[in-house]
mmCIF file of the N, C-alpha and C atoms, coordinates in Angstrom:
data_MODEL
# 
_entry.id   MODEL 
# 
loop_
_atom_site.group_PDB 
_atom_site.id 
_atom_site.type_symbol 
_atom_site.label_atom_id 
_atom_site.label_alt_id 
_atom_site.label_comp_id 
_atom_site.label_asym_id 
_atom_site.label_entity_id 
_atom_site.label_seq_id 
_atom_site.pdbx_PDB_ins_code 
_atom_site.Cartn_x 
_atom_site.Cartn_y 
_atom_site.Cartn_z 
_atom_site.occupancy 
_atom_site.B_iso_or_equiv 
_atom_site.pdbx_formal_charge 
_atom_site.auth_seq_id 
_atom_site.auth_comp_id 
_atom_site.auth_asym_id 
_atom_site.auth_atom_id 
_atom_site.pdbx_PDB_model_num 
ATOM 1   N N  . MET A 1 1  ? 18.203  8.182   10.967  1.00 0.00 ? 1  MET A N  1 
ATOM 2   C CA . MET A 1 1  ? 18.114  6.997   10.139  1.00 0.00 ? 1  MET A CA 1 
ATOM 3   C C  . MET A 1 1  ? 19.048  7.176   8.946   1.00 0.00 ? 1  MET A C  1 
ATOM 4   N N  . ALA A 1 2  ? 19.769  6.153   8.632   1.00 0.00 ? 2  ALA A N  1 
ATOM 5   C CA . ALA A 1 2  ? 20.712  6.205   7.518   1.00 0.00 ? 2  ALA A CA 1 
ATOM 6   C C  . ALA A 1 2  ? 19.989  6.120   6.182   1.00 0.00 ? 2  ALA A C  1 
ATOM 7   N N  . ASN A 1 3  ? 20.449  6.872   5.229   1.00 0.00 ? 3  ASN A N  1 
ATOM 8   C CA . ASN A 1 3  ? 19.890  6.840   3.879   1.00 0.00 ? 3  ASN A CA 1 
ATOM 9   C C  . ASN A 1 3  ? 20.767  5.981   2.984   1.00 0.00 ? 3  ASN A C  1 
ATOM 10  N N  . ILE A 1 4  ? 20.157  5.368   1.993   1.00 0.00 ? 4  ILE A N  1 
ATOM 11  C CA . ILE A 1 4  ? 20.902  4.634   0.981   1.00 0.00 ? 4  ILE A CA 1 
ATOM 12  C C  . ILE A 1 4  ? 20.522  5.179   -0.378  1.00 0.00 ? 4  ILE A C  1 
ATOM 13  N N  . LYS A 1 5  ? 21.400  5.025   -1.322  1.00 0.00 ? 5  LYS A N  1 
ATOM 14  C CA . LYS A 1 5  ? 21.134  5.472   -2.682  1.00 0.00 ? 5  LYS A CA 1 
ATOM 15  C C  . LYS A 1 5  ? 20.633  4.273   -3.482  1.00 0.00 ? 5  LYS A C  1 
ATOM 16  N N  . ILE A 1 6  ? 19.565  4.475   -4.248  1.00 0.00 ? 6  ILE A N  1 
ATOM 17  C CA . ILE A 1 6  ? 19.022  3.404   -5.083  1.00 0.00 ? 6  ILE A CA 1 
ATOM 18  C C  . ILE A 1 6  ? 18.985  3.870   -6.528  1.00 0.00 ? 6  ILE A C  1 
ATOM 19  N N  . SER A 1 7  ? 18.898  2.919   -7.421  1.00 0.00 ? 7  SER A N  1 
ATOM 20  C CA . SER A 1 7  ? 18.797  3.220   -8.841  1.00 0.00 ? 7  SER A CA 1 
ATOM 21  C C  . SER A 1 7  ? 17.761  2.282   -9.435  1.00 0.00 ? 7  SER A C  1 
ATOM 22  N N  . SER A 1 8  ? 16.899  2.830   -10.260 1.00 0.00 ? 8  SER A N  1 
ATOM 23  C CA . SER A 1 8  ? 15.861  2.016   -10.882 1.00 0.00 ? 8  SER A CA 1 
ATOM 24  C C  . SER A 1 8  ? 15.406  2.699   -12.159 1.00 0.00 ? 8  SER A C  1 
ATOM 25  N N  . GLN A 1 9  ? 14.589  2.008   -12.909 1.00 0.00 ? 9  GLN A N  1 
ATOM 26  C CA . GLN A 1 9  ? 14.008  2.581   -14.120 1.00 0.00 ? 9  GLN A CA 1 
ATOM 27  C C  . GLN A 1 9  ? 12.488  2.544   -13.997 1.00 0.00 ? 9  GLN A C  1 
ATOM 28  N N  . VAL A 1 10 ? 11.865  3.619   -14.439 1.00 0.00 ? 10 VAL A N  1 
ATOM 29  C CA . VAL A 1 10 ? 10.402  3.699   -14.451 1.00 0.00 ? 10 VAL A CA 1 
ATOM 30  C C  . VAL A 1 10 ? 9.970   4.291   -15.781 1.00 0.00 ? 10 VAL A C  1 
ATOM 31  N N  . GLU A 1 11 ? 8.719   4.091   -16.102 1.00 0.00 ? 11 GLU A N  1 
ATOM 32  C CA . GLU A 1 11 ? 8.176   4.679   -17.327 1.00 0.00 ? 11 GLU A CA 1 
ATOM 33  C C  . GLU A 1 11 ? 8.193   6.196   -17.213 1.00 0.00 ? 11 GLU A C  1 
ATOM 34  N N  . LYS A 1 12 ? 8.470   6.852   -18.326 1.00 0.00 ? 12 LYS A N  1 
ATOM 35  C CA . LYS A 1 12 ? 8.587   8.312   -18.344 1.00 0.00 ? 12 LYS A CA 1 
ATOM 36  C C  . LYS A 1 12 ? 7.326   8.979   -17.807 1.00 0.00 ? 12 LYS A C  1 
ATOM 37  N N  . GLU A 1 13 ? 6.170   8.481   -18.206 1.00 0.00 ? 13 GLU A N  1 
ATOM 38  C CA . GLU A 1 13 ? 4.903   9.071   -17.774 1.00 0.00 ? 13 GLU A CA 1 
ATOM 39  C C  . GLU A 1 13 ? 4.756   9.014   -16.248 1.00 0.00 ? 13 GLU A C  1 
ATOM 40  N N  . GLN A 1 14 ? 5.159   7.897   -15.652 1.00 0.00 ? 14 GLN A N  1 
ATOM 41  C CA . GLN A 1 14 ? 5.065   7.750   -14.200 1.00 0.00 ? 14 GLN A CA 1 
ATOM 42  C C  . GLN A 1 14 ? 6.070   8.655   -13.494 1.00 0.00 ? 14 GLN A C  1 
ATOM 43  N N  . TRP A 1 15 ? 7.261   8.794   -14.067 1.00 0.00 ? 15 TRP A N  1 
ATOM 44  C CA . TRP A 1 15 ? 8.280   9.669   -13.491 1.00 0.00 ? 15 TRP A CA 1 
ATOM 45  C C  . TRP A 1 15 ? 7.794   11.119  -13.490 1.00 0.00 ? 15 TRP A C  1 
ATOM 46  N N  . GLU A 1 16 ? 7.194   11.539  -14.597 1.00 0.00 ? 16 GLU A N  1 
ATOM 47  C CA . GLU A 1 16 ? 6.685   12.906  -14.684 1.00 0.00 ? 16 GLU A CA 1 
ATOM 48  C C  . GLU A 1 16 ? 5.552   13.136  -13.697 1.00 0.00 ? 16 GLU A C  1 
ATOM 49  N N  . ALA A 1 17 ? 4.705   12.126  -13.506 1.00 0.00 ? 17 ALA A N  1 
ATOM 50  C CA . ALA A 1 17 ? 3.622   12.242  -12.525 1.00 0.00 ? 17 ALA A CA 1 
ATOM 51  C C  . ALA A 1 17 ? 4.197   12.357  -11.112 1.00 0.00 ? 17 ALA A C  1 
ATOM 52  N N  . LEU A 1 18 ? 5.247   11.606  -10.832 1.00 0.00 ? 18 LEU A N  1 
ATOM 53  C CA . LEU A 1 18 ? 5.896   11.666  -9.521  1.00 0.00 ? 18 LEU A CA 1 
ATOM 54  C C  . LEU A 1 18 ? 6.527   13.045  -9.295  1.00 0.00 ? 18 LEU A C  1 
ATOM 55  N N  . GLN A 1 19 ? 7.179   13.565  -10.308 1.00 0.00 ? 19 GLN A N  1 
ATOM 56  C CA . GLN A 1 19 ? 7.777   14.899  -10.198 1.00 0.00 ? 19 GLN A CA 1 
ATOM 57  C C  . GLN A 1 19 ? 6.705   15.955  -9.934  1.00 0.00 ? 19 GLN A C  1 
ATOM 58  N N  . ALA A 1 20 ? 5.583   15.860  -10.642 1.00 0.00 ? 20 ALA A N  1 
ATOM 59  C CA . ALA A 1 20 ? 4.490   16.814  -10.453 1.00 0.00 ? 20 ALA A CA 1 
ATOM 60  C C  . ALA A 1 20 ? 3.934   16.715  -9.030  1.00 0.00 ? 20 ALA A C  1 
ATOM 61  N N  . LEU A 1 21 ? 3.772   15.502  -8.549  1.00 0.00 ? 21 LEU A N  1 
ATOM 62  C CA . LEU A 1 21 ? 3.263   15.305  -7.188  1.00 0.00 ? 21 LEU A CA 1 
ATOM 63  C C  . LEU A 1 21 ? 4.218   15.906  -6.164  1.00 0.00 ? 21 LEU A C  1 
ATOM 64  N N  . ALA A 1 22 ? 5.501   15.705  -6.370  1.00 0.00 ? 22 ALA A N  1 
ATOM 65  C CA . ALA A 1 22 ? 6.497   16.271  -5.455  1.00 0.00 ? 22 ALA A CA 1 
ATOM 66  C C  . ALA A 1 22 ? 6.405   17.796  -5.436  1.00 0.00 ? 22 ALA A C  1 
ATOM 67  N N  . ARG A 1 23 ? 6.301   18.389  -6.608  1.00 0.00 ? 23 ARG A N  1 
ATOM 68  C CA . ARG A 1 23 ? 6.175   19.855  -6.679  1.00 0.00 ? 23 ARG A CA 1 
ATOM 69  C C  . ARG A 1 23 ? 4.900   20.326  -5.976  1.00 0.00 ? 23 ARG A C  1 
ATOM 70  N N  . GLU A 1 24 ? 3.773   19.669  -6.286  1.00 0.00 ? 24 GLU A N  1 
ATOM 71  C CA . GLU A 1 24 ? 2.486   20.065  -5.710  1.00 0.00 ? 24 GLU A CA 1 
ATOM 72  C C  . GLU A 1 24 ? 2.462   19.946  -4.192  1.00 0.00 ? 24 GLU A C  1 
ATOM 73  N N  . SER A 1 25 ? 3.159   18.954  -3.664  1.00 0.00 ? 25 SER A N  1 
ATOM 74  C CA . SER A 1 25 ? 3.146   18.724  -2.216  1.00 0.00 ? 25 SER A CA 1 
ATOM 75  C C  . SER A 1 25 ? 4.364   19.346  -1.521  1.00 0.00 ? 25 SER A C  1 
ATOM 76  N N  . HIS A 1 26 ? 5.168   20.094  -2.282  1.00 0.00 ? 26 HIS A N  1 
ATOM 77  C CA . HIS A 1 26 ? 6.352   20.770  -1.741  1.00 0.00 ? 26 HIS A CA 1 
ATOM 78  C C  . HIS A 1 26 ? 7.286   19.781  -1.035  1.00 0.00 ? 26 HIS A C  1 
ATOM 79  N N  . GLN A 1 27 ? 7.480   18.621  -1.676  1.00 0.00 ? 27 GLN A N  1 
ATOM 80  C CA . GLN A 1 27 ? 8.384   17.603  -1.163  1.00 0.00 ? 27 GLN A CA 1 
ATOM 81  C C  . GLN A 1 27 ? 9.455   17.319  -2.207  1.00 0.00 ? 27 GLN A C  1 
ATOM 82  N N  . SER A 1 28 ? 10.529  16.702  -1.748  1.00 0.00 ? 28 SER A N  1 
ATOM 83  C CA . SER A 1 28 ? 11.553  16.249  -2.680  1.00 0.00 ? 28 SER A CA 1 
ATOM 84  C C  . SER A 1 28 ? 11.101  14.919  -3.283  1.00 0.00 ? 28 SER A C  1 
ATOM 85  N N  . ILE A 1 29 ? 11.699  14.551  -4.395  1.00 0.00 ? 29 ILE A N  1 
ATOM 86  C CA . ILE A 1 29 ? 11.438  13.241  -4.995  1.00 0.00 ? 29 ILE A CA 1 
ATOM 87  C C  . ILE A 1 29 ? 11.758  12.155  -3.971  1.00 0.00 ? 29 ILE A C  1 
ATOM 88  N N  . SER A 1 30 ? 12.857  12.330  -3.278  1.00 0.00 ? 30 SER A N  1 
ATOM 89  C CA . SER A 1 30 ? 13.262  11.355  -2.266  1.00 0.00 ? 30 SER A CA 1 
ATOM 90  C C  . SER A 1 30 ? 12.193  11.202  -1.185  1.00 0.00 ? 30 SER A C  1 
ATOM 91  N N  . GLY A 1 31 ? 11.637  12.313  -0.753  1.00 0.00 ? 31 GLY A N  1 
ATOM 92  C CA . GLY A 1 31 ? 10.587  12.272  0.269   1.00 0.00 ? 31 GLY A CA 1 
ATOM 93  C C  . GLY A 1 31 ? 9.340   11.551  -0.210  1.00 0.00 ? 31 GLY A C  1 
ATOM 94  N N  . VAL A 1 32 ? 8.941   11.844  -1.451  1.00 0.00 ? 32 VAL A N  1 
ATOM 95  C CA . VAL A 1 32 ? 7.756   11.197  -2.011  1.00 0.00 ? 32 VAL A CA 1 
ATOM 96  C C  . VAL A 1 32 ? 8.003   9.696   -2.176  1.00 0.00 ? 32 VAL A C  1 
ATOM 97  N N  . LEU A 1 33 ? 9.181   9.336   -2.677  1.00 0.00 ? 33 LEU A N  1 
ATOM 98  C CA . LEU A 1 33 ? 9.500   7.915   -2.855  1.00 0.00 ? 33 LEU A CA 1 
ATOM 99  C C  . LEU A 1 33 ? 9.560   7.182   -1.512  1.00 0.00 ? 33 LEU A C  1 
ATOM 100 N N  . THR A 1 34 ? 10.170  7.804   -0.512  1.00 0.00 ? 34 THR A N  1 
ATOM 101 C CA . THR A 1 34 ? 10.253  7.178   0.808   1.00 0.00 ? 34 THR A CA 1 
ATOM 102 C C  . THR A 1 34 ? 8.862   6.942   1.377   1.00 0.00 ? 34 THR A C  1 
ATOM 103 N N  . GLU A 1 35 ? 7.992   7.927   1.244   1.00 0.00 ? 35 GLU A N  1 
ATOM 104 C CA . GLU A 1 35 ? 6.605   7.793   1.719   1.00 0.00 ? 35 GLU A CA 1 
ATOM 105 C C  . GLU A 1 35 ? 5.873   6.695   0.948   1.00 0.00 ? 35 GLU A C  1 
ATOM 106 N N  . ALA A 1 36 ? 6.060   6.654   -0.358  1.00 0.00 ? 36 ALA A N  1 
ATOM 107 C CA . ALA A 1 36 ? 5.389   5.655   -1.192  1.00 0.00 ? 36 ALA A CA 1 
ATOM 108 C C  . ALA A 1 36 ? 5.865   4.240   -0.857  1.00 0.00 ? 36 ALA A C  1 
ATOM 109 N N  . ILE A 1 37 ? 7.157   4.083   -0.665  1.00 0.00 ? 37 ILE A N  1 
ATOM 110 C CA . ILE A 1 37 ? 7.699   2.764   -0.333  1.00 0.00 ? 37 ILE A CA 1 
ATOM 111 C C  . ILE A 1 37 ? 7.181   2.305   1.018   1.00 0.00 ? 37 ILE A C  1 
ATOM 112 N N  . ALA A 1 38 ? 7.185   3.197   2.014   1.00 0.00 ? 38 ALA A N  1 
ATOM 113 C CA . ALA A 1 38 ? 6.693   2.844   3.343   1.00 0.00 ? 38 ALA A CA 1 
ATOM 114 C C  . ALA A 1 38 ? 5.223   2.436   3.285   1.00 0.00 ? 38 ALA A C  1 
ATOM 115 N N  . ASP A 1 39 ? 4.421   3.173   2.519   1.00 0.00 ? 39 ASP A N  1 
ATOM 116 C CA . ASP A 1 39 ? 2.994   2.861   2.383   1.00 0.00 ? 39 ASP A CA 1 
ATOM 117 C C  . ASP A 1 39 ? 2.794   1.517   1.697   1.00 0.00 ? 39 ASP A C  1 
ATOM 118 N N  . TYR A 1 40 ? 3.546   1.256   0.649   1.00 0.00 ? 40 TYR A N  1 
ATOM 119 C CA . TYR A 1 40 ? 3.449   -0.007  -0.084  1.00 0.00 ? 40 TYR A CA 1 
ATOM 120 C C  . TYR A 1 40 ? 3.797   -1.190  0.814   1.00 0.00 ? 40 TYR A C  1 
ATOM 121 N N  . VAL A 1 41 ? 4.900   -1.070  1.540   1.00 0.00 ? 41 VAL A N  1 
ATOM 122 C CA . VAL A 1 41 ? 5.327   -2.165  2.424   1.00 0.00 ? 41 VAL A CA 1 
ATOM 123 C C  . VAL A 1 41 ? 4.282   -2.403  3.512   1.00 0.00 ? 41 VAL A C  1 
ATOM 124 N N  . ARG A 1 42 ? 3.769   -1.327  4.099   1.00 0.00 ? 42 ARG A N  1 
ATOM 125 C CA . ARG A 1 42 ? 2.750   -1.459  5.152   1.00 0.00 ? 42 ARG A CA 1 
ATOM 126 C C  . ARG A 1 42 ? 1.510   -2.170  4.623   1.00 0.00 ? 42 ARG A C  1 
ATOM 127 N N  . LYS A 1 43 ? 1.048   -1.777  3.457   1.00 0.00 ? 43 LYS A N  1 
ATOM 128 C CA . LYS A 1 43 ? -0.149  -2.396  2.877   1.00 0.00 ? 43 LYS A CA 1 
ATOM 129 C C  . LYS A 1 43 ? 0.085   -3.862  2.551   1.00 0.00 ? 43 LYS A C  1 
ATOM 130 N N  . ARG A 1 44 ? 1.223   -4.188  1.996   1.00 0.00 ? 44 ARG A N  1 
ATOM 131 C CA . ARG A 1 44 ? 1.525   -5.576  1.633   1.00 0.00 ? 44 ARG A CA 1 
ATOM 132 C C  . ARG A 1 44 ? 1.621   -6.472  2.851   1.00 0.00 ? 44 ARG A C  1 
ATOM 133 N N  . ARG A 1 45 ? 2.153   -5.936  3.933   1.00 0.00 ? 45 ARG A N  1 
ATOM 134 C CA . ARG A 1 45 ? 2.280   -6.729  5.159   1.00 0.00 ? 45 ARG A CA 1 
ATOM 135 C C  . ARG A 1 45 ? 0.960   -6.839  5.889   1.00 0.00 ? 45 ARG A C  1 
ATOM 136 N N  . LEU A 1 46 ? 0.128   -5.835  5.808   1.00 0.00 ? 46 LEU A N  1 
ATOM 137 C CA . LEU A 1 46 ? -1.145  -5.822  6.514   1.00 0.00 ? 46 LEU A CA 1 
ATOM 138 C C  . LEU A 1 46 ? -2.168  -6.716  5.841   1.00 0.00 ? 46 LEU A C  1 
ATOM 139 N N  . ARG A 1 47 ? -2.186  -6.762  4.534   1.00 0.00 ? 47 ARG A N  1 
ATOM 140 C CA . ARG A 1 47 ? -3.221  -7.488  3.797   1.00 0.00 ? 47 ARG A CA 1 
ATOM 141 C C  . ARG A 1 47 ? -3.347  -8.957  4.191   1.00 0.00 ? 47 ARG A C  1 
ATOM 142 N N  . PRO A 1 48 ? -2.276  -9.748  4.239   1.00 0.00 ? 48 PRO A N  1 
ATOM 143 C CA . PRO A 1 48 ? -2.435  -11.146 4.649   1.00 0.00 ? 48 PRO A CA 1 
ATOM 144 C C  . PRO A 1 48 ? -3.001  -11.272 6.062   1.00 0.00 ? 48 PRO A C  1 
ATOM 145 N N  . PHE A 1 49 ? -2.609  -10.382 6.954   1.00 0.00 ? 49 PHE A N  1 
ATOM 146 C CA . PHE A 1 49 ? -3.100  -10.380 8.324   1.00 0.00 ? 49 PHE A CA 1 
ATOM 147 C C  . PHE A 1 49 ? -4.612  -10.135 8.354   1.00 0.00 ? 49 PHE A C  1 
ATOM 148 N N  . VAL A 1 50 ? -5.069  -9.147  7.600   1.00 0.00 ? 50 VAL A N  1 
ATOM 149 C CA . VAL A 1 50 ? -6.495  -8.811  7.552   1.00 0.00 ? 50 VAL A CA 1 
ATOM 150 C C  . VAL A 1 50 ? -7.283  -9.949  6.906   1.00 0.00 ? 50 VAL A C  1 
ATOM 151 N N  . LEU A 1 51 ? -6.784  -10.478 5.808   1.00 0.00 ? 51 LEU A N  1 
ATOM 152 C CA . LEU A 1 51 ? -7.485  -11.567 5.128   1.00 0.00 ? 51 LEU A CA 1 
ATOM 153 C C  . LEU A 1 51 ? -7.594  -12.803 6.008   1.00 0.00 ? 51 LEU A C  1 
ATOM 154 N N  . SER A 1 52 ? -6.585  -13.070 6.788   1.00 0.00 ? 52 SER A N  1 
ATOM 155 C CA . SER A 1 52 ? -6.621  -14.210 7.704   1.00 0.00 ? 52 SER A CA 1 
ATOM 156 C C  . SER A 1 52 ? -7.725  -14.037 8.743   1.00 0.00 ? 52 SER A C  1 
ATOM 157 N N  . HIS A 1 53 ? -7.833  -12.844 9.295   1.00 0.00 ? 53 HIS A N  1 
ATOM 158 C CA . HIS A 1 53 ? -8.880  -12.579 10.281  1.00 0.00 ? 53 HIS A CA 1 
ATOM 159 C C  . HIS A 1 53 ? -10.269 -12.597 9.651   1.00 0.00 ? 53 HIS A C  1 
ATOM 160 N N  . LEU A 1 54 ? -10.371 -12.101 8.434   1.00 0.00 ? 54 LEU A N  1 
ATOM 161 C CA . LEU A 1 54 ? -11.651 -12.144 7.728   1.00 0.00 ? 54 LEU A CA 1 
ATOM 162 C C  . LEU A 1 54 ? -12.088 -13.583 7.512   1.00 0.00 ? 54 LEU A C  1 
ATOM 163 N N  . GLU A 1 55 ? -11.177 -14.427 7.082   1.00 0.00 ? 55 GLU A N  1 
ATOM 164 C CA . GLU A 1 55 ? -11.494 -15.836 6.864   1.00 0.00 ? 55 GLU A CA 1 
ATOM 165 C C  . GLU A 1 55 ? -11.915 -16.504 8.169   1.00 0.00 ? 55 GLU A C  1 
ATOM 166 N N  . ASP A 1 56 ? -11.205 -16.219 9.250   1.00 0.00 ? 56 ASP A N  1 
ATOM 167 C CA . ASP A 1 56 ? -11.568 -16.783 10.555  1.00 0.00 ? 56 ASP A CA 1 
ATOM 168 C C  . ASP A 1 56 ? -12.972 -16.356 10.963  1.00 0.00 ? 56 ASP A C  1 
ATOM 169 N N  . SER A 1 57 ? -13.269 -15.086 10.767  1.00 0.00 ? 57 SER A N  1 
ATOM 170 C CA . SER A 1 57 ? -14.586 -14.558 11.131  1.00 0.00 ? 57 SER A CA 1 
ATOM 171 C C  . SER A 1 57 ? -15.687 -15.204 10.293  1.00 0.00 ? 57 SER A C  1 
ATOM 172 N N  . MET A 1 58 ? -15.430 -15.373 8.997   1.00 0.00 ? 58 MET A N  1 
ATOM 173 C CA . MET A 1 58 ? -16.433 -15.999 8.131   1.00 0.00 ? 58 MET A CA 1 
ATOM 174 C C  . MET A 1 58 ? -16.675 -17.454 8.541   1.00 0.00 ? 58 MET A C  1 
ATOM 175 N N  . ASN A 1 59 ? -15.617 -18.153 8.898   1.00 0.00 ? 59 ASN A N  1 
ATOM 176 C CA . ASN A 1 59 ? -15.762 -19.541 9.342   1.00 0.00 ? 59 ASN A CA 1 
ATOM 177 C C  . ASN A 1 59 ? -16.537 -19.623 10.652  1.00 0.00 ? 59 ASN A C  1 
ATOM 178 N N  . GLU A 1 60 ? -16.256 -18.715 11.569  1.00 0.00 ? 60 GLU A N  1 
ATOM 179 C CA . GLU A 1 60 ? -16.938 -18.711 12.861  1.00 0.00 ? 60 GLU A CA 1 
ATOM 180 C C  . GLU A 1 60 ? -18.408 -18.346 12.731  1.00 0.00 ? 60 GLU A C  1 
ATOM 181 N N  . ASN A 1 61 ? -18.760 -17.584 11.719  1.00 0.00 ? 61 ASN A N  1 
ATOM 182 C CA . ASN A 1 61 ? -20.131 -17.087 11.562  1.00 0.00 ? 61 ASN A CA 1 
ATOM 183 C C  . ASN A 1 61 ? -20.805 -17.648 10.311  1.00 0.00 ? 61 ASN A C  1 
ATOM 184 N N  . GLU A 1 62 ? -20.428 -18.839 9.926   1.00 0.00 ? 62 GLU A N  1 
ATOM 185 C CA . GLU A 1 62 ? -20.963 -19.448 8.704   1.00 0.00 ? 62 GLU A CA 1 
ATOM 186 C C  . GLU A 1 62 ? -22.481 -19.575 8.749   1.00 0.00 ? 62 GLU A C  1 
ATOM 187 N N  . GLU A 1 63 ? -23.018 -20.039 9.860   1.00 0.00 ? 63 GLU A N  1 
ATOM 188 C CA . GLU A 1 63 ? -24.469 -20.205 10.000  1.00 0.00 ? 63 GLU A CA 1 
ATOM 189 C C  . GLU A 1 63 ? -25.183 -18.863 9.890   1.00 0.00 ? 63 GLU A C  1 
ATOM 190 N N  . LEU A 1 64 ? -24.662 -17.839 10.531  1.00 0.00 ? 64 LEU A N  1 
ATOM 191 C CA . LEU A 1 64 ? -25.253 -16.507 10.444  1.00 0.00 ? 64 LEU A CA 1 
ATOM 192 C C  . LEU A 1 64 ? -25.242 -16.021 9.008   1.00 0.00 ? 64 LEU A C  1 
ATOM 193 N N  . GLY A 1 65 ? -24.163 -16.252 8.294   1.00 0.00 ? 65 GLY A N  1 
ATOM 194 C CA . GLY A 1 65 ? -24.085 -15.853 6.884   1.00 0.00 ? 65 GLY A CA 1 
ATOM 195 C C  . GLY A 1 65 ? -25.139 -16.534 6.047   1.00 0.00 ? 65 GLY A C  1 
ATOM 196 N N  . ARG A 1 66 ? -25.384 -17.803 6.295   1.00 0.00 ? 66 ARG A N  1 
ATOM 197 C CA . ARG A 1 66 ? -26.431 -18.522 5.559   1.00 0.00 ? 66 ARG A CA 1 
ATOM 198 C C  . ARG A 1 66 ? -27.803 -17.920 5.840   1.00 0.00 ? 66 ARG A C  1 
ATOM 199 N N  . ARG A 1 67 ? -28.071 -17.621 7.101   1.00 0.00 ? 67 ARG A N  1 
ATOM 200 C CA . ARG A 1 67 ? -29.373 -17.031 7.467   1.00 0.00 ? 67 ARG A CA 1 
ATOM 201 C C  . ARG A 1 67 ? -29.565 -15.662 6.831   1.00 0.00 ? 67 ARG A C  1 
ATOM 202 N N  . LEU A 1 68 ? -28.520 -14.858 6.830   1.00 0.00 ? 68 LEU A N  1 
ATOM 203 C CA . LEU A 1 68 ? -28.619 -13.527 6.231   1.00 0.00 ? 68 LEU A CA 1 
ATOM 204 C C  . LEU A 1 68 ? -28.807 -13.591 4.721   1.00 0.00 ? 68 LEU A C  1 
ATOM 205 N N  . ALA A 1 69 ? -28.312 -14.632 4.099   1.00 0.00 ? 69 ALA A N  1 
ATOM 206 C CA . ALA A 1 69 ? -28.420 -14.769 2.648   1.00 0.00 ? 69 ALA A CA 1 
ATOM 207 C C  . ALA A 1 69 ? -29.819 -15.156 2.220   1.00 0.00 ? 69 ALA A C  1 
ATOM 208 N N  . GLU A 1 70 ? -30.612 -15.692 3.142   1.00 0.00 ? 70 GLU A N  1 
ATOM 209 C CA . GLU A 1 70 ? -31.981 -16.135 2.798   1.00 0.00 ? 70 GLU A CA 1 
ATOM 210 C C  . GLU A 1 70 ? -32.917 -14.994 2.545   1.00 0.00 ? 70 GLU A C  1 
# 
């Protein structure tokens, strides 16, 4: 997989926490950032999908929900 170079600014406290995490996990900053970005993207894409199914399930089981609430 091809790598690209990125540039960004973060708060000093967060940068230091990231550096500490990289050291503790014996990873490079690049490795930690790549893992974090992949996790963030996965979560953001999954959430609307899960919420849609939750809403469908609640609509399908509306009567059951009312009975359970009693």
